[in-house]
C-alpha positions as CSV (number, residue, x, y, z in Angstrom):
1,X,16.7,11.7,-8.3
2,X,16.7,8.0,-7.4
3,X,18.0,6.9,-4.0
4,X,21.8,6.2,-4.1
5,X,22.2,2.4,-4.3
6,X,24.2,0.8,-1.5
7,X,25.4,-2.3,-3.3
8,X,26.5,-2.9,-6.8
9,X,26.1,-6.5,-8.2
10,X,26.2,-8.3,-11.5
11,X,22.8,-9.7,-12.2
12,X,21.7,-12.2,-14.8
13,X,18.6,-11.5,-16.8
14,X,16.1,-14.1,-18.0
15,X,17.8,-14.4,-21.4
16,X,21.1,-15.4,-19.8
17,X,22.9,-12.2,-20.7
18,X,24.6,-10.3,-17.9
19,X,23.3,-7.0,-16.8
20,X,24.7,-4.4,-14.3
21,X,22.0,-4.1,-11.7
22,X,21.5,-2.4,-8.4
23,X,20.2,-4.5,-5.5
24,X,19.4,-2.7,-2.3
25,X,18.1,-4.2,1.0
26,X,14.7,-2.6,1.5
27,X,15.6,-1.5,5.1
28,X,18.5,0.5,3.7
29,X,16.4,2.6,1.3
30,X,16.5,6.3,2.4
31,X,13.1,7.6,3.7
32,X,12.2,11.2,4.4
33,X,10.2,12.4,7.4
34,X,6.4,12.5,7.2
35,X,4.2,15.5,7.8
36,X,3.5,14.2,11.4
37,X,7.2,13.8,12.0
38,X,7.5,17.5,11.1
39,X,4.7,18.5,13.5
40,X,1.6,18.6,11.3
41,X,-1.2,16.5,12.8
42,X,-3.6,14.9,10.3
43,X,-7.1,14.5,11.8
44,X,-8.1,14.4,15.5
45,X,-7.7,10.8,16.6
46,X,-4.4,9.5,18.2
47,X,-2.2,7.1,16.2
48,X,-0.7,3.8,17.4
49,X,3.0,3.7,18.4
50,X,4.3,3.2,14.8
51,X,1.5,5.1,13.0
52,X,1.3,2.0,10.8
53,X,-0.9,-1.0,10.0
54,X,1.5,-3.1,12.1
55,X,0.2,-1.4,15.2
56,X,-2.5,-4.1,14.9
57,X,-1.1,-7.1,16.9
58,X,0.0,-9.8,14.5
59,X,0.0,-7.8,11.3
60,X,3.3,-7.8,9.4
61,X,4.6,-6.1,6.2
62,X,7.4,-7.2,3.9
63,X,8.9,-5.5,0.8
64,X,11.0,-6.6,-2.1
65,X,12.4,-3.7,-4.0
66,X,14.0,-3.6,-7.5
67,X,16.0,-0.5,-8.5
68,X,18.1,-1.7,-11.5
69,X,19.9,0.2,-14.3
70,X,21.2,-0.9,-17.7
71,X,18.9,-4.0,-17.8
72,X,18.4,-5.8,-21.1
73,X,14.9,-5.8,-22.5
74,X,14.1,-9.5,-23.4
75,X,13.9,-10.1,-27.1
76,X,15.5,-6.7,-28.0
77,X,18.9,-5.1,-28.2
78,X,17.9,-2.2,-25.9
79,X,18.7,-1.6,-22.3
80,X,16.5,0.1,-19.7
81,X,15.7,0.8,-16.1
82,X,13.6,-1.2,-13.6
83,X,11.7,0.5,-10.8
84,X,9.3,-1.9,-9.2
85,X,8.7,-4.4,-6.4
86,X,6.4,-6.5,-4.3
87,X,4.8,-5.8,-0.9
88,X,3.2,-8.4,1.3
89,X,0.7,-7.8,4.2
90,X,0.3,-10.7,6.6
91,X,-3.0,-10.0,8.2
92,X,-2.5,-12.0,11.5
93,X,-0.3,-14.3,13.5
94,X,-0.8,-18.0,13.2
95,X,-2.6,-20.0,10.6
96,X,-4.6,-17.7,8.4
97,X,-5.7,-20.5,6.0
98,X,-7.2,-22.8,8.6
99,X,-8.3,-20.0,11.0
100,X,-9.7,-17.4,8.6
101,X,-10.3,-13.8,9.3
102,X,-13.6,-11.9,8.8
103,X,-13.2,-9.6,5.8
104,X,-15.0,-7.3,3.4
105,X,-14.2,-4.9,0.6
106,X,-15.4,-2.1,-1.7
107,X,-14.6,-1.1,-5.3
108,X,-15.0,2.7,-5.8
109,X,-13.9,2.5,-9.5
110,X,-13.1,-0.7,-11.1
111,X,-10.5,-0.1,-13.8
112,X,-8.0,-2.2,-11.8
113,X,-7.8,-5.6,-10.2
114,X,-7.5,-7.4,-6.9
115,X,-7.5,-11.2,-7.4
116,X,-9.5,-13.1,-4.7
117,X,-11.6,-10.1,-3.8
118,X,-14.8,-11.7,-5.2
119,X,-14.4,-14.6,-2.9
120,X,-13.8,-12.4,0.1
121,X,-17.0,-10.4,-0.7
122,X,-19.0,-13.6,-1.2
123,X,-17.9,-15.6,1.8
124,X,-16.8,-12.9,4.1
125,X,-13.5,-14.5,5.0
126,X,-9.8,-13.8,4.2
127,X,-7.5,-16.9,4.1
128,X,-4.3,-15.8,2.4
129,X,-1.7,-13.0,2.7
130,X,-2.4,-9.9,0.8
131,X,0.2,-9.1,-2.0
132,X,0.7,-5.9,-3.9
133,X,2.7,-5.3,-7.1
134,X,2.5,-3.8,-10.5
135,X,-0.1,-4.6,-13.1
136,X,2.1,-6.8,-15.3
137,X,3.4,-8.8,-12.4
138,X,0.1,-10.1,-11.0
139,X,0.4,-13.5,-12.6
140,X,3.9,-14.2,-11.2
141,X,3.1,-12.8,-7.8
142,X,-0.1,-14.9,-7.7
143,X,1.8,-18.0,-8.7
144,X,4.5,-17.3,-6.0
145,X,1.8,-16.9,-3.3
146,X,0.3,-20.2,-4.4
147,X,3.7,-21.8,-4.2
148,X,4.2,-20.5,-0.7
149,X,0.8,-21.6,0.5
150,X,1.2,-25.1,-1.0
151,X,4.5,-25.6,0.7
152,X,3.0,-24.5,4.0
153,X,-0.2,-26.5,3.5
154,X,0.7,-29.6,1.5
155,X,-3.0,-30.8,1.4
156,X,-4.2,-27.9,-0.7
157,X,-6.2,-29.1,-3.7
158,X,-6.4,-32.8,-2.8
159,X,-7.0,-32.9,1.0
160,X,-8.6,-29.5,1.4
161,X,-9.9,-26.6,-0.6
162,X,-7.9,-24.7,-3.3
163,X,-7.0,-21.1,-2.7
164,X,-7.6,-17.8,-4.5
165,X,-4.7,-15.5,-3.3
166,X,-5.4,-11.8,-2.9
167,X,-3.1,-9.8,-5.2
168,X,-3.7,-6.1,-5.8
169,X,-2.1,-4.0,-8.6
170,X,-1.4,-0.6,-9.9
171,X,0.5,0.5,-13.0
172,X,4.1,1.7,-12.6
173,X,4.9,1.8,-16.3
174,X,5.7,5.6,-16.3
175,X,8.9,5.0,-14.4
176,X,9.4,1.2,-14.7
177,X,9.9,-0.7,-17.9
178,X,7.3,-3.4,-17.6
179,X,8.8,-5.3,-20.6
180,X,11.3,-6.6,-18.1
181,X,9.6,-9.3,-15.9
182,X,11.5,-8.1,-12.8
183,X,9.0,-9.3,-10.2
184,X,9.2,-13.0,-9.8
185,X,7.5,-15.9,-7.9
186,X,10.5,-15.9,-5.6
187,X,10.0,-12.2,-4.8
188,X,6.4,-12.9,-3.7
189,X,7.7,-15.7,-1.4
190,X,10.5,-13.5,-0.1
191,X,8.1,-10.6,0.7
192,X,5.9,-12.9,2.7
193,X,8.8,-14.6,4.5
194,X,10.5,-11.4,5.4
195,X,7.4,-9.6,6.6
196,X,7.8,-8.0,10.1
197,X,6.0,-6.0,12.7
198,X,7.1,-2.6,13.8
199,X,7.9,0.5,11.6
200,X,7.1,0.1,8.0
201,X,9.3,1.5,5.2
202,X,7.3,3.9,3.1
203,X,7.6,5.9,-0.1
204,X,9.3,4.5,-3.2
205,X,9.7,1.0,-1.8
206,X,8.4,-2.5,-2.5
207,X,5.4,-2.4,-4.8
208,X,5.5,1.4,-4.6
209,X,9.0,1.8,-6.0
210,X,7.9,3.0,-9.4
211,X,4.5,4.5,-8.3
212,X,3.5,8.2,-8.3
213,X,1.0,10.1,-6.2
214,X,-0.3,13.5,-7.4
215,X,2.6,13.7,-9.9
216,X,5.2,13.1,-7.2
217,X,7.2,10.0,-6.4
218,X,5.9,7.6,-3.8
219,X,3.7,4.6,-3.5
220,X,3.6,2.8,-0.2
221,X,2.2,4.6,2.8
222,X,0.6,3.6,6.1
223,X,-1.1,5.1,9.2
224,X,-3.1,4.0,12.2
225,X,-5.7,5.3,14.6
226,X,-6.6,4.3,18.1
227,X,-10.4,4.3,19.0
228,X,-11.7,4.1,22.5
229,X,-15.1,2.5,22.9
230,X,-16.1,2.5,26.6
231,X,-13.7,0.3,28.5
232,X,-12.1,-1.0,25.3
233,X,-9.6,0.4,22.8
234,X,-9.1,-0.7,19.2
235,X,-6.6,0.0,16.4
236,X,-7.5,0.8,12.8
237,X,-4.6,0.5,10.5
238,X,-4.3,1.3,6.8
239,X,-1.7,0.6,4.1
240,X,-2.0,2.0,0.6
241,X,-0.4,1.3,-2.7
242,X,-0.9,4.8,-4.0
243,X,-0.5,5.6,-7.7
244,X,-3.1,8.2,-8.5
245,X,-4.0,11.9,-8.8
246,X,-3.1,15.2,-10.4
247,X,-0.9,17.7,-8.7
248,X,-3.6,20.4,-8.8
249,X,-5.9,18.3,-6.5
250,X,-3.4,17.5,-3.7
251,X,-5.1,18.4,-0.4
252,X,-3.4,18.5,3.0
253,X,-5.6,18.9,6.1
254,X,-8.4,20.5,4.0
255,X,-6.1,22.9,2.1
256,X,-5.9,22.3,-1.7
257,X,-2.1,23.0,-1.7
258,X,-1.9,21.4,-5.2
259,X,-3.3,24.5,-6.9
260,X,-0.3,26.5,-5.8
261,X,2.2,23.7,-6.5
262,X,0.7,23.3,-10.0
263,X,1.5,26.9,-10.8
264,X,4.9,26.9,-9.2
265,X,6.4,23.7,-10.6
266,X,7.1,22.8,-14.2
267,X,4.5,20.9,-16.1
268,X,7.0,19.2,-18.5
269,X,7.7,15.6,-17.8
270,X,4.5,14.9,-15.7
271,X,2.5,11.8,-16.3
272,X,-0.4,12.9,-18.5
273,X,-1.9,9.8,-20.1
274,X,-3.0,8.0,-17.0
275,X,-4.6,9.1,-13.7
276,X,-3.5,6.0,-12.0
277,X,-5.0,3.8,-9.3
278,X,-4.8,3.0,-5.6
279,X,-5.2,-0.1,-3.5
280,X,-6.2,0.3,0.2
281,X,-5.7,-2.4,2.8
282,X,-7.6,-1.7,6.0
283,X,-7.1,-3.8,9.1
284,X,-8.5,-3.6,12.7
285,X,-8.6,-5.6,15.9
286,X,-12.1,-4.4,16.5
287,X,-14.6,-7.3,16.4
288,X,-16.5,-6.7,13.2
289,X,-18.3,-9.0,10.8
290,X,-18.0,-9.0,7.0
291,X,-20.9,-6.6,6.3
292,X,-19.5,-4.1,8.7
293,X,-16.0,-4.4,7.2
294,X,-17.4,-3.7,3.8
295,X,-19.0,-0.6,5.2
296,X,-15.6,0.4,6.8
297,X,-14.0,-0.1,3.4
298,X,-16.4,2.4,1.9
299,X,-15.1,5.0,4.4
300,X,-11.6,4.5,3.1
301,X,-12.9,5.9,-0.2
302,X,-13.8,9.1,1.7
303,X,-10.2,9.3,3.0
304,X,-9.1,9.2,-0.6
305,X,-11.4,12.0,-1.4
306,X,-10.1,14.1,1.5
307,X,-6.6,14.0,0.0
308,X,-7.7,14.9,-3.5
309,X,-9.0,11.8,-5.4
310,X,-12.0,12.1,-7.7
311,X,-11.8,8.4,-8.8
312,X,-11.2,9.1,-12.5
313,X,-12.9,7.0,-15.2
314,X,-9.7,5.1,-16.0
315,X,-8.6,4.5,-12.4
316,X,-9.1,1.7,-10.0
317,X,-9.8,2.4,-6.3
318,X,-10.1,-1.0,-4.6
319,X,-10.3,-1.5,-0.8
320,X,-10.1,-4.7,1.2
321,X,-10.7,-4.7,5.0
322,X,-10.2,-7.4,7.6
323,X,-10.6,-7.9,11.4
324,X,-8.1,-9.9,13.4
325,X,-10.6,-10.3,16.2
326,X,-13.2,-12.4,14.4
327,X,-11.7,-15.7,13.2
328,X,-13.3,-19.0,12.5
329,X,-11.5,-22.4,12.1
330,X,-12.0,-23.9,8.7
331,X,-12.6,-27.4,9.9
332,X,-15.4,-26.3,12.2
333,X,-17.3,-24.4,9.5
334,X,-18.5,-27.7,8.1
335,X,-19.4,-29.3,11.4
336,X,-21.3,-26.5,13.2
337,X,-24.9,-25.9,12.4
338,X,-24.7,-22.4,13.8
339,X,-21.7,-20.0,14.0
340,X,-21.6,-17.3,16.6
341,X,-19.6,-14.1,16.3
342,X,-19.1,-11.3,18.8
343,X,-19.2,-7.9,17.1
344,X,-19.6,-4.2,17.8
345,X,-23.1,-2.8,17.6
346,X,-23.6,-0.4,14.6
347,X,-24.7,2.2,17.2
348,X,-21.0,2.4,18.3
349,X,-19.2,2.0,14.9
350,X,-19.0,5.6,13.8
351,X,-15.6,6.3,15.5
352,X,-14.2,3.3,13.5
353,X,-15.5,4.9,10.3
354,X,-13.8,8.2,11.2
355,X,-10.5,6.4,12.1
356,X,-10.6,4.7,8.7
357,X,-11.0,8.0,6.9
358,X,-8.2,9.7,8.8
359,X,-5.8,6.7,8.5
360,X,-6.4,6.5,4.8
361,X,-5.8,10.2,4.3
362,X,-2.6,10.1,6.2
363,X,-1.4,6.9,4.6
364,X,-1.6,8.5,1.1
365,X,0.3,11.6,2.3
366,X,2.9,9.4,3.9
367,X,3.4,7.5,0.7
368,X,4.4,10.7,-1.2
369,X,6.1,12.6,1.7
370,X,8.4,9.7,2.5
371,X,9.9,9.4,-1.0
372,X,13.1,11.1,-1.9
373,X,12.2,11.1,-5.6
374,X,12.7,8.5,-8.3
375,X,14.1,8.5,-11.8
376,X,13.0,5.9,-14.4
377,X,13.0,4.6,-17.9
378,X,13.6,6.7,-20.9
379,X,14.8,9.7,-18.9
380,X,11.4,10.1,-17.1
381,X,11.4,11.0,-13.4
382,X,9.1,11.8,-10.5
383,X,10.3,14.6,-8.2
384,X,10.1,14.4,-4.4
385,X,7.2,16.2,-2.8
386,X,8.3,19.8,-1.9
387,X,7.2,19.7,1.7
388,X,8.8,23.0,2.6
389,X,6.7,24.7,-0.1
390,X,3.6,23.0,1.3
391,X,4.2,24.4,4.8
392,X,4.7,27.8,3.3
393,X,1.3,27.5,1.5
394,X,-0.4,26.3,4.7
395,X,1.1,29.2,6.8
396,X,0.1,31.7,4.2
397,X,-3.5,30.6,3.7
398,X,-4.6,29.3,7.1
399,X,-5.1,30.7,10.5
400,X,-4.3,27.5,12.4
401,X,-0.8,27.1,13.7
402,X,1.5,25.3,11.2
403,X,4.9,24.3,12.5
404,X,8.0,25.8,11.0
405,X,9.9,23.3,8.8
406,X,13.1,21.8,10.1
407,X,16.0,20.1,8.3
408,X,14.8,16.8,6.8
409,X,17.3,14.1,7.6
410,X,16.8,10.8,6.0
411,X,15.6,8.0,8.2
412,X,18.2,5.4,8.9
């Protein structure tokens, strides 16, 4: 069920023994069409041109993907499969460290981690890229981000402040053998350096390679909404690292389609021991301050609820939100007695809340709809979302018009 690899190379594992590995450029990974591509509109607000967080000017996304077979497990005689990766979100053009962004966040359920979030919540500023990976790779990705920042800002730690990089995680150990330290410091640096604007690869890619959503394959999803406030228009963009949920709870546009899927599809082989987690990154070019961004982050949790999350006891639902419009130069913070920020009145903020809910809901659906399925360690696998069956369920149970499904070619 895994995507067919494009290039076969000989890799060298950390013990020096040779391993046959598959290395595929992220842009070459096959991606299926999303619900919106097939004609089903999620929510009422319009999307940006790419329906992605990169519709916010200056925001870029980069992936490093590991799909590797027959890999030695360090310290053992066994061989295994690796299904993992790293995703980087660069929140703005220019110098994020010296020209920090207003930011906030929210933790719905805290059995998970996002390094650097406490500082964001305390100070209200974001000053590093946002990195996403699996649970066991946080240390290496954190170290890689520090290395990247120190090379770009040589004065870190002795001429200016130290940094606390933002690294969010979810657990891909159902499909990925986490005993193999596949994600490296170099991967973190590469994800940052290769980040780009425009369309974002989604599904089983980057940090989402080995992730599962509602018992189906898929981890990276993104969506955007455009909000008009008087003479001005703003973009709200969301990117998720989705790895949560039970099939029976999957909800599409208000219809709990998972109840039917749960009866139709085999229960054998599903992930039963863990509910999983989700990381949500919310960005906007609307002028907001930190307290408002934390309130926006709470609305992302409502978007997770719309699609079927109940924030299980063992899960982590962690949200970070930033604004590209409100930035403050680091050197001036210590020299100015007063700081002035232009921000939207709370009287007019409700449409931004609604946009966040809709974009989060659709980002999660895109994460799972875009994946072609993924196999993993020890014969375990996650099937692709049966979109045709979902359309049948929607047509059968709803009076609204649901588009007929069309052939689903892979995206180039």
